[in-house]
N, C-alpha and C positions, 0 to 999 in steps of 0.2 A: 384792489381798493375795497375797503370795507363798505358794506351796504349801510346806508344811513337809516337809522331807526326813526320812525314817525310815530308820534303820540297824538291821540285825539281825545277830546273831552267826551266822556260817556254821558248820554242823556238819561234822565230818570224815566223808568217805565211807568206809564200812567194807566195802562189798560188793566182790566181785571184778569185773574187766572182763567176764568171762563171765556172771556173774549180772546185771550191768547190761544187757548186750546181750540176754540172754534176756528180761529184764523189758520192755525197750522194744520188742522184737519182738512180745511178747504183747499189749501195750497199743496198738500202732500203729493198730488199727482204731477205737479210741475216743479217741485222743490229742487230736484237735481239740476234742472235747467237754470232756475233762479240762483241756486248756490254756485253753479259754475260761473255765473256772471259776477256775483257780488262777494262770494265767500271763499271760493276754492283756493285762491292765492294765499289767503291768510291761514286757512286750514293746513295747507301744505307746509307753510313756514312753521306753524306750531308743531306739526309732526316731526319735522326735521330738527327743530330745536330740542324736543324732548328726547330724541334718540332712544326710543323705546326698545328694550332688549328682551330676549327670550327669558321667560320666567317671571317677568314683572307683573304687577297688578295695577291696572289703569282704569280710571273712571272718567267717562265723557259725559258731561252734563249738557243736555240739549243736543242729542245726537242726530236729530233730523232724519234724513233718509238712510243714514248709516254709512255714508262714504268713508268718513274717518274711522268709525268704529270697525269697519272691515279691515282697514289698514292696521289698526291697533291689534286686532285679533291675529292677524298674520305675524305681527312683530312679537307678541308675547309668547307665541308658540304653544305647544301642548302643555308645557309646564307652568304657564302663566294664566292670567284670567283678565278679561275685559268686562267692565260693567258699563251700562248705559242707562241714563235717566232721561226721559222726555215727557213732556206734558201732553202730547198728542197720541191718541190711540191709533190713528191712521199712520203716523210716522213710525210707531212701534211695529205695526203690521208690515209696513214697507221694509223696514230694517230687518225684521225677522226673515222675510222672504229673501232679501239680498244675502243674508248670512247663511241661510239654508242652501241656497243655490251655490254659494261659494264653498260649502262644506265646512263652515267655521262656527256654526251655531253652538257647538259644544264648548267653545272657548269663551262664550259671552253669556252674561245674564242681563236681561233687559227689564227695566222697571218703568212703570207709568205712574209717576207721582211727582209732585212739585218738589224742587230741590231742597227747600227747608226741612223736608222729612226724610232725607236720605242717610241720616246718621246711622241707621240700623245696618247698613251694608258697608260702612267704612272699615278699612283695615289700616293698621299702623304704617305699613309700607306702601300704601296706595299712592299713585301719582294721578294728577288731574289734568284734563284737557277741557 
């Protein structure tokens, strides 16, 4: 039996970029725990849906502590590339440490800038998460 798709209305973000950056910097030490509760199921579903293959180029916007970005780096292999953008310096540091520990940092480029300014790294064949 096919899994039923659920759609929810997305609320408008009302906080400033600085407020968001400060918030994610503060929660970076517990983000994996929080993500496991609220986001992991959806992240796994997105990764499965994308079916990322060796050699692909993938961009994750808002990579958090790097759980999905690590999986993406494994999937793209040595011939592909994963890119990540996040607003939080501490999330970027956490993700860099995760990828270095896993031996995958050479497959990933991390950026700390707000998503409207990411056009400089886009590639024609890039996939997004």
